Backbone atoms as SQL, in Angstrom:
CREATE TABLE atoms (id INTEGER PRIMARY KEY, chain TEXT, resi INTEGER, resn TEXT, atom TEXT, x REAL, y REAL, z REAL);
INSERT INTO atoms VALUES
  (1, 'A', 1, 'MET', 'N', -2.576, -1.810, -1.144),
  (2, 'A', 1, 'MET', 'CA', -2.369, -0.390, -1.041),
  (3, 'A', 1, 'MET', 'C', -1.146, -0.155, -0.166),
  (4, 'A', 2, 'LYS', 'N', -0.349, 0.805, -0.544),
  (5, 'A', 2, 'LYS', 'CA', 0.841, 1.102, 0.225),
  (6, 'A', 2, 'LYS', 'C', 0.456, 1.753, 1.551),
  (7, 'A', 3, 'THR', 'N', 1.324, 1.592, 2.535),
  (8, 'A', 3, 'THR', 'CA', 1.039, 2.057, 3.882),
  (9, 'A', 3, 'THR', 'C', 0.875, 3.574, 3.932),
  (10, 'A', 4, 'ASN', 'N', 1.754, 4.302, 3.261),
  (11, 'A', 4, 'ASN', 'CA', 1.671, 5.767, 3.302),
  (12, 'A', 4, 'ASN', 'C', 0.371, 6.267, 2.696),
  (13, 'A', 5, 'LYS', 'N', -0.062, 5.643, 1.613),
  (14, 'A', 5, 'LYS', 'CA', -1.306, 6.048, 0.966),
  (15, 'A', 5, 'LYS', 'C', -2.491, 5.770, 1.885),
  (16, 'A', 6, 'ALA', 'N', -2.477, 4.631, 2.549),
  (17, 'A', 6, 'ALA', 'CA', -3.556, 4.289, 3.476),
  (18, 'A', 6, 'ALA', 'C', -3.590, 5.275, 4.642),
  (19, 'A', 7, 'LEU', 'N', -2.417, 5.652, 5.143),
  (20, 'A', 7, 'LEU', 'CA', -2.365, 6.625, 6.237),
  (21, 'A', 7, 'LEU', 'C', -2.918, 7.981, 5.805),
  (22, 'A', 8, 'LYS', 'N', -2.601, 8.398, 4.592),
  (23, 'A', 8, 'LYS', 'CA', -3.124, 9.669, 4.092),
  (24, 'A', 8, 'LYS', 'C', -4.639, 9.628, 3.989),
  (25, 'A', 9, 'ARG', 'N', -5.168, 8.508, 3.492),
  (26, 'A', 9, 'ARG', 'CA', -6.618, 8.384, 3.353),
  (27, 'A', 9, 'ARG', 'C', -7.302, 8.358, 4.713),
  (28, 'A', 10, 'LEU', 'N', -6.720, 7.650, 5.677),
  (29, 'A', 10, 'LEU', 'CA', -7.303, 7.610, 7.012),
  (30, 'A', 10, 'LEU', 'C', -7.257, 8.983, 7.680),
  (31, 'A', 11, 'THR', 'N', -6.193, 9.728, 7.436),
  (32, 'A', 11, 'THR', 'CA', -6.108, 11.087, 7.968),
  (33, 'A', 11, 'THR', 'C', -7.214, 11.952, 7.377),
  (34, 'A', 12, 'HIS', 'N', -7.461, 11.779, 6.084),
  (35, 'A', 12, 'HIS', 'CA', -8.525, 12.534, 5.425),
  (36, 'A', 12, 'HIS', 'C', -9.891, 12.163, 6.008),
  (37, 'A', 13, 'VAL', 'N', -10.114, 10.885, 6.259),
  (38, 'A', 13, 'VAL', 'CA', -11.372, 10.434, 6.856),
  (39, 'A', 13, 'VAL', 'C', -11.533, 11.036, 8.246),
  (40, 'A', 14, 'GLU', 'N', -10.451, 11.067, 8.996),
  (41, 'A', 14, 'GLU', 'CA', -10.484, 11.636, 10.338),
  (42, 'A', 14, 'GLU', 'C', -10.843, 13.126, 10.295),
  (43, 'A', 15, 'GLU', 'N', -10.289, 13.841, 9.328),
  (44, 'A', 15, 'GLU', 'CA', -10.608, 15.261, 9.171),
  (45, 'A', 15, 'GLU', 'C', -12.073, 15.449, 8.796),
  (46, 'A', 16, 'LEU', 'N', -12.585, 14.594, 7.907),
  (47, 'A', 16, 'LEU', 'CA', -13.996, 14.684, 7.522),
  (48, 'A', 16, 'LEU', 'C', -14.913, 14.425, 8.714),
  (49, 'A', 17, 'LEU', 'N', -14.584, 13.437, 9.527),
  (50, 'A', 17, 'LEU', 'CA', -15.380, 13.150, 10.707),
  (51, 'A', 17, 'LEU', 'C', -15.365, 14.326, 11.681),
  (52, 'A', 18, 'SER', 'N', -14.206, 14.930, 11.851),
  (53, 'A', 18, 'SER', 'CA', -14.118, 16.103, 12.730),
  (54, 'A', 18, 'SER', 'C', -14.992, 17.238, 12.216),
  (55, 'A', 19, 'ASP', 'N', -14.980, 17.437, 10.905),
  (56, 'A', 19, 'ASP', 'CA', -15.787, 18.490, 10.294),
  (57, 'A', 19, 'ASP', 'C', -17.280, 18.223, 10.507),
  (58, 'A', 20, 'VAL', 'N', -17.707, 16.989, 10.318),
  (59, 'A', 20, 'VAL', 'CA', -19.115, 16.644, 10.522),
  (60, 'A', 20, 'VAL', 'C', -19.501, 16.839, 11.986),
  (61, 'A', 21, 'MET', 'N', -18.603, 16.463, 12.890),
  (62, 'A', 21, 'MET', 'CA', -18.877, 16.615, 14.319),
  (63, 'A', 21, 'MET', 'C', -19.054, 18.084, 14.690),
  (64, 'A', 22, 'GLU', 'N', -18.251, 18.953, 14.097),
  (65, 'A', 22, 'GLU', 'CA', -18.352, 20.388, 14.393),
  (66, 'A', 22, 'GLU', 'C', -19.659, 20.970, 13.866),
  (67, 'A', 23, 'ARG', 'N', -20.083, 20.511, 12.697),
  (68, 'A', 23, 'ARG', 'CA', -21.268, 21.071, 12.055),
  (69, 'A', 23, 'ARG', 'C', -22.572, 20.476, 12.580),
  (70, 'A', 24, 'TYR', 'N', -22.497, 19.287, 13.162),
  (71, 'A', 24, 'TYR', 'CA', -23.710, 18.612, 13.604),
  (72, 'A', 24, 'TYR', 'C', -24.221, 19.260, 14.882),
  (73, 'A', 25, 'SER', 'N', -25.532, 19.292, 15.029),
  (74, 'A', 25, 'SER', 'CA', -26.135, 19.937, 16.199),
  (75, 'A', 25, 'SER', 'C', -25.789, 19.177, 17.476),
  (76, 'A', 26, 'ASP', 'N', -25.729, 19.918, 18.563),
  (77, 'A', 26, 'ASP', 'CA', -25.387, 19.320, 19.851),
  (78, 'A', 26, 'ASP', 'C', -26.565, 18.565, 20.462),
  (79, 'A', 27, 'GLY', 'N', -27.753, 18.686, 19.900),
  (80, 'A', 27, 'GLY', 'CA', -28.948, 18.071, 20.465),
  (81, 'A', 27, 'GLY', 'C', -28.964, 16.554, 20.380),
  (82, 'A', 28, 'ALA', 'N', -28.386, 15.968, 19.349),
  (83, 'A', 28, 'ALA', 'CA', -28.433, 14.514, 19.162),
  (84, 'A', 28, 'ALA', 'C', -27.156, 13.891, 19.716),
  (85, 'A', 29, 'HIS', 'N', -27.213, 13.518, 20.991),
  (86, 'A', 29, 'HIS', 'CA', -26.025, 12.964, 21.646),
  (87, 'A', 29, 'HIS', 'C', -25.690, 11.563, 21.137),
  (88, 'A', 30, 'ASP', 'N', -26.710, 10.820, 20.702),
  (89, 'A', 30, 'ASP', 'CA', -26.472, 9.471, 20.181),
  (90, 'A', 30, 'ASP', 'C', -25.629, 9.533, 18.911),
  (91, 'A', 31, 'ILE', 'N', -25.962, 10.461, 18.023),
  (92, 'A', 31, 'ILE', 'CA', -25.195, 10.625, 16.779),
  (93, 'A', 31, 'ILE', 'C', -23.784, 11.111, 17.090),
  (94, 'A', 32, 'GLN', 'N', -23.665, 12.054, 18.012),
  (95, 'A', 32, 'GLN', 'CA', -22.340, 12.558, 18.406),
  (96, 'A', 32, 'GLN', 'C', -21.467, 11.413, 18.922),
  (97, 'A', 33, 'GLN', 'N', -22.059, 10.527, 19.735),
  (98, 'A', 33, 'GLN', 'CA', -21.295, 9.405, 20.286),
  (99, 'A', 33, 'GLN', 'C', -20.847, 8.459, 19.181),
  (100, 'A', 34, 'ARG', 'N', -21.705, 8.210, 18.214),
  (101, 'A', 34, 'ARG', 'CA', -21.340, 7.329, 17.101),
  (102, 'A', 34, 'ARG', 'C', -20.214, 7.941, 16.265),
  (103, 'A', 35, 'LEU', 'N', -20.258, 9.247, 16.057),
  (104, 'A', 35, 'LEU', 'CA', -19.188, 9.918, 15.315),
  (105, 'A', 35, 'LEU', 'C', -17.877, 9.845, 16.084),
  (106, 'A', 36, 'LEU', 'N', -17.948, 10.010, 17.407),
  (107, 'A', 36, 'LEU', 'CA', -16.737, 9.890, 18.223),
  (108, 'A', 36, 'LEU', 'C', -16.171, 8.469, 18.153),
  (109, 'A', 37, 'ASP', 'N', -17.062, 7.477, 18.179),
  (110, 'A', 37, 'ASP', 'CA', -16.613, 6.079, 18.072),
  (111, 'A', 37, 'ASP', 'C', -15.950, 5.820, 16.723),
  (112, 'A', 38, 'ALA', 'N', -16.532, 6.384, 15.668),
  (113, 'A', 38, 'ALA', 'CA', -15.957, 6.205, 14.331),
  (114, 'A', 38, 'ALA', 'C', -14.583, 6.862, 14.246),
  (115, 'A', 39, 'LYS', 'N', -14.474, 8.049, 14.831),
  (116, 'A', 39, 'LYS', 'CA', -13.188, 8.754, 14.810),
  (117, 'A', 39, 'LYS', 'C', -12.132, 7.972, 15.610),
  (118, 'A', 40, 'ALA', 'N', -12.542, 7.383, 16.720),
  (119, 'A', 40, 'ALA', 'CA', -11.616, 6.583, 17.525),
  (120, 'A', 40, 'ALA', 'C', -11.173, 5.334, 16.754),
  (121, 'A', 41, 'ALA', 'N', -12.106, 4.727, 16.024),
  (122, 'A', 41, 'ALA', 'CA', -11.767, 3.537, 15.237),
  (123, 'A', 41, 'ALA', 'C', -10.768, 3.888, 14.141),
  (124, 'A', 42, 'VAL', 'N', -10.945, 5.034, 13.511),
  (125, 'A', 42, 'VAL', 'CA', -9.998, 5.480, 12.477),
  (126, 'A', 42, 'VAL', 'C', -8.625, 5.712, 13.106),
  (127, 'A', 43, 'GLY', 'N', -8.613, 6.304, 14.299),
  (128, 'A', 43, 'GLY', 'CA', -7.343, 6.519, 15.002),
  (129, 'A', 43, 'GLY', 'C', -6.638, 5.216, 15.317),
  (130, 'A', 44, 'ARG', 'N', -7.399, 4.211, 15.731),
  (131, 'A', 44, 'ARG', 'CA', -6.794, 2.899, 16.013),
  (132, 'A', 44, 'ARG', 'C', -6.248, 2.258, 14.741),
  (133, 'A', 45, 'ALA', 'N', -6.961, 2.433, 13.650),
  (134, 'A', 45, 'ALA', 'CA', -6.491, 1.881, 12.367),
  (135, 'A', 45, 'ALA', 'C', -5.189, 2.563, 11.955),
  (136, 'A', 46, 'LYS', 'N', -5.109, 3.877, 12.142),
  (137, 'A', 46, 'LYS', 'CA', -3.872, 4.599, 11.807),
  (138, 'A', 46, 'LYS', 'C', -2.714, 4.126, 12.668),
  (139, 'A', 47, 'ASP', 'N', -2.972, 3.917, 13.957),
  (140, 'A', 47, 'ASP', 'CA', -1.916, 3.434, 14.849),
  (141, 'A', 47, 'ASP', 'C', -1.427, 2.058, 14.411),
  (142, 'A', 48, 'GLY', 'N', -2.356, 1.195, 14.016),
  (143, 'A', 48, 'GLY', 'CA', -1.972, -0.131, 13.541),
  (144, 'A', 48, 'GLY', 'C', -1.127, -0.067, 12.287),
  (145, 'A', 49, 'LEU', 'N', -1.494, 0.831, 11.380),
  (146, 'A', 49, 'LEU', 'CA', -0.702, 0.979, 10.151),
  (147, 'A', 49, 'LEU', 'C', 0.684, 1.535, 10.446),
  (148, 'A', 50, 'LYS', 'N', 0.759, 2.446, 11.404),
  (149, 'A', 50, 'LYS', 'CA', 2.071, 3.001, 11.765),
  (150, 'A', 50, 'LYS', 'C', 2.974, 1.918, 12.349),
  (151, 'A', 51, 'LEU', 'N', 2.391, 1.039, 13.167),
  (152, 'A', 51, 'LEU', 'CA', 3.173, -0.074, 13.717),
  (153, 'A', 51, 'LEU', 'C', 3.633, -1.009, 12.606),
  (154, 'A', 52, 'GLN', 'N', 2.750, -1.264, 11.665),
  (155, 'A', 52, 'GLN', 'CA', 3.099, -2.136, 10.541),
  (156, 'A', 52, 'GLN', 'C', 4.208, -1.505, 9.705),
  (157, 'A', 53, 'ALA', 'N', 4.112, -0.188, 9.474),
  (158, 'A', 53, 'ALA', 'CA', 5.129, 0.502, 8.678),
  (159, 'A', 53, 'ALA', 'C', 6.479, 0.459, 9.376),
  (160, 'A', 54, 'SER', 'N', 6.491, 0.622, 10.693),
  (161, 'A', 54, 'SER', 'CA', 7.767, 0.595, 11.410),
  (162, 'A', 54, 'SER', 'C', 8.370, -0.804, 11.393),
  (163, 'A', 55, 'SER', 'N', 7.540, -1.834, 11.450),
  (164, 'A', 55, 'SER', 'CA', 8.076, -3.196, 11.395),
  (165, 'A', 55, 'SER', 'C', 8.579, -3.525, 9.997),
  (166, 'A', 56, 'GLU', 'N', 7.955, -2.944, 8.963),
  (167, 'A', 56, 'GLU', 'CA', 8.430, -3.157, 7.594),
  (168, 'A', 56, 'GLU', 'C', 9.788, -2.500, 7.391),
  (169, 'A', 57, 'LYS', 'N', 9.997, -1.358, 8.014),
  (170, 'A', 57, 'LYS', 'CA', 11.277, -0.659, 7.869),
  (171, 'A', 57, 'LYS', 'C', 12.405, -1.434, 8.532),
  (172, 'A', 58, 'THR', 'N', 12.118, -2.111, 9.635),
  (173, 'A', 58, 'THR', 'CA', 13.171, -2.864, 10.304),
  (174, 'A', 58, 'THR', 'C', 13.541, -4.113, 9.523),
  (175, 'A', 59, 'SER', 'N', 12.593, -4.681, 8.782),
  (176, 'A', 59, 'SER', 'CA', 12.901, -5.879, 8.005),
  (177, 'A', 59, 'SER', 'C', 13.296, -5.545, 6.570),
  (178, 'A', 60, 'ALA', 'N', 13.330, -4.281, 6.207),
  (179, 'A', 60, 'ALA', 'CA', 13.664, -3.874, 4.842),
  (180, 'A', 60, 'ALA', 'C', 15.070, -4.297, 4.418),
  (181, 'A', 61, 'PRO', 'N', 16.110, -4.180, 5.269),
  (182, 'A', 61, 'PRO', 'CA', 17.439, -4.610, 4.812),
  (183, 'A', 61, 'PRO', 'C', 17.498, -6.086, 4.440),
  (184, 'A', 62, 'GLU', 'N', 16.731, -6.911, 5.147),
  (185, 'A', 62, 'GLU', 'CA', 16.714, -8.332, 4.801),
  (186, 'A', 62, 'GLU', 'C', 16.105, -8.533, 3.419),
  (187, 'A', 63, 'LYS', 'N', 15.017, -7.832, 3.151),
  (188, 'A', 63, 'LYS', 'CA', 14.370, -7.959, 1.853),
  (189, 'A', 63, 'LYS', 'C', 15.266, -7.409, 0.747),
  (190, 'A', 64, 'ALA', 'N', 15.954, -6.317, 1.008),
  (191, 'A', 64, 'ALA', 'CA', 16.830, -5.728, 0.008),
  (192, 'A', 64, 'ALA', 'C', 17.970, -6.685, -0.337),
  (193, 'A', 65, 'ALA', 'N', 18.516, -7.359, 0.663),
  (194, 'A', 65, 'ALA', 'CA', 19.594, -8.314, 0.410),
  (195, 'A', 65, 'ALA', 'C', 19.086, -9.466, -0.450),
  (196, 'A', 66, 'THR', 'N', 17.872, -9.888, -0.202),
  (197, 'A', 66, 'THR', 'CA', 17.294, -10.963, -1.004),
  (198, 'A', 66, 'THR', 'C', 17.104, -10.510, -2.440),
  (199, 'A', 67, 'ARG', 'N', 16.604, -9.287, -2.616),
  (200, 'A', 67, 'ARG', 'CA', 16.400, -8.774, -3.965),
  (201, 'A', 67, 'ARG', 'C', 17.725, -8.629, -4.709),
  (202, 'A', 68, 'LYS', 'N', 18.759, -8.162, -4.025),
  (203, 'A', 68, 'LYS', 'CA', 20.055, -7.981, -4.673),
  (204, 'A', 68, 'LYS', 'C', 20.606, -9.328, -5.126),
  (205, 'A', 69, 'ALA', 'N', 20.451, -10.343, -4.310),
  (206, 'A', 69, 'ALA', 'CA', 20.941, -11.663, -4.684),
  (207, 'A', 69, 'ALA', 'C', 20.179, -12.186, -5.897),
  (208, 'A', 70, 'ALA', 'N', 18.911, -11.902, -5.949),
  (209, 'A', 70, 'ALA', 'CA', 18.103, -12.371, -7.070),
  (210, 'A', 70, 'ALA', 'C', 18.478, -11.643, -8.358),
  (211, 'A', 71, 'VAL', 'N', 18.861, -10.386, -8.245),
  (212, 'A', 71, 'VAL', 'CA', 19.212, -9.605, -9.433),
  (213, 'A', 71, 'VAL', 'C', 20.525, -10.090, -10.026),
  (214, 'A', 72, 'LYS', 'N', 21.445, -10.587, -9.222),
  (215, 'A', 72, 'LYS', 'CA', 22.753, -11.005, -9.708),
  (216, 'A', 72, 'LYS', 'C', 22.678, -12.247, -10.594),
  (217, 'A', 73, 'VAL', 'N', 21.637, -13.036, -10.464),
  (218, 'A', 73, 'VAL', 'CA', 21.495, -14.242, -11.273),
  (219, 'A', 73, 'VAL', 'C', 21.042, -13.824, -12.665),
  (220, 'A', 74, 'PRO', 'N', 21.827, -14.161, -13.715),
  (221, 'A', 74, 'PRO', 'CA', 21.428, -13.755, -15.060),
  (222, 'A', 74, 'PRO', 'C', 20.191, -14.529, -15.513),
  (223, 'A', 75, 'PRO', 'N', 19.288, -13.861, -16.205),
  (224, 'A', 75, 'PRO', 'CA', 18.091, -14.558, -16.680),
  (225, 'A', 75, 'PRO', 'C', 18.447, -15.535, -17.795),
  (226, 'A', 76, 'ALA', 'N', 17.703, -16.590, -17.889),
  (227, 'A', 76, 'ALA', 'CA', 17.945, -17.587, -18.931),
  (228, 'A', 76, 'ALA', 'C', 17.587, -16.984, -20.279),
  (229, 'A', 77, 'LYS', 'N', 18.444, -17.215, -21.246),
  (230, 'A', 77, 'LYS', 'CA', 18.179, -16.663, -22.575),
  (231, 'A', 77, 'LYS', 'C', 17.119, -17.514, -23.264),
  (232, 'A', 78, 'ALA', 'N', 16.208, -16.833, -23.882),
  (233, 'A', 78, 'ALA', 'CA', 15.164, -17.547, -24.621),
  (234, 'A', 78, 'ALA', 'C', 15.768, -18.032, -25.930),
  (235, 'A', 79, 'THR', 'N', 15.566, -19.269, -26.205),
  (236, 'A', 79, 'THR', 'CA', 16.087, -19.815, -27.455),
  (237, 'A', 79, 'THR', 'C', 15.053, -19.611, -28.540),
  (238, 'A', 80, 'LYS', 'N', 15.505, -19.055, -29.626),
  (239, 'A', 80, 'LYS', 'CA', 14.609, -18.785, -30.740),
  (240, 'A', 80, 'LYS', 'C', 14.950, -19.772, -31.848),
  (241, 'A', 81, 'LYS', 'N', 13.953, -20.478, -32.280),
  (242, 'A', 81, 'LYS', 'CA', 14.189, -21.462, -33.325),
  (243, 'A', 81, 'LYS', 'C', 14.342, -20.754, -34.660),
  (244, 'A', 82, 'HIS', 'N', 15.223, -21.289, -35.461),
  (245, 'A', 82, 'HIS', 'CA', 15.470, -20.716, -36.777),
  (246, 'A', 82, 'HIS', 'C', 14.414, -21.218, -37.740),
  (247, 'A', 83, 'VAL', 'N', 13.746, -20.275, -38.368),
  (248, 'A', 83, 'VAL', 'CA', 12.733, -20.621, -39.354),
  (249, 'A', 83, 'VAL', 'C', 13.358, -20.417, -40.724),
  (250, 'A', 84, 'PRO', 'N', 13.318, -21.439, -41.610),
  (251, 'A', 84, 'PRO', 'CA', 13.919, -21.277, -42.927),
  (252, 'A', 84, 'PRO', 'C', 13.249, -20.131, -43.697),
  (253, 'A', 85, 'THR', 'N', 14.098, -19.357, -44.366),
  (254, 'A', 85, 'THR', 'CA', 13.600, -18.237, -45.157),
  (255, 'A', 85, 'THR', 'C', 13.825, -18.551, -46.640),
  (256, 'A', 86, 'LYS', 'N', 13.414, -17.655, -47.473),
  (257, 'A', 86, 'LYS', 'CA', 13.573, -17.839, -48.909),
  (258, 'A', 86, 'LYS', 'C', 15.048, -17.886, -49.290),
  (259, 'A', 87, 'GLN', 'N', 15.873, -17.128, -48.589),
  (260, 'A', 87, 'GLN', 'CA', 17.303, -17.095, -48.887),
  (261, 'A', 87, 'GLN', 'C', 17.966, -18.440, -48.588),
  (262, 'A', 88, 'ASP', 'N', 17.471, -19.183, -47.593),
  (263, 'A', 88, 'ASP', 'CA', 18.037, -20.473, -47.267),
  (264, 'A', 88, 'ASP', 'C', 17.848, -21.478, -48.404),
  (265, 'A', 89, 'TYR', 'N', 16.753, -21.375, -49.117),
  (266, 'A', 89, 'TYR', 'CA', 16.464, -22.311, -50.213),
  (267, 'A', 89, 'TYR', 'C', 17.232, -21.962, -51.484),
  (268, 'A', 90, 'GLU', 'N', 17.463, -20.689, -51.723),
  (269, 'A', 90, 'GLU', 'CA', 18.136, -20.251, -52.964),
  (270, 'A', 90, 'GLU', 'C', 19.639, -20.445, -52.897),
  (271, 'A', 91, 'GLY', 'N', 20.200, -20.411, -51.716),
  (272, 'A', 91, 'GLY', 'CA', 21.633, -20.411, -51.552),
  (273, 'A', 91, 'GLY', 'C', 22.283, -21.665, -51.790);
């Protein structure tokens, strides 16, 4: 999965957790704590993905140079064997 897509999904999960936390009763502190822990874990995952995305951007020129070099090499032509046709026999 691409980094941007994963970040969007994690943001959506974070919003859903916030919504559940707002709607859930204040009486069950154990559940509230678990929701807070889940939201914190999602935040840590987003931070990790952001770090990964920034490191990918710094190494992108190296990868682009490699791709450009690979594109310059012409692909090998496939050799197609000649199959005799009816015209070859009549001629």
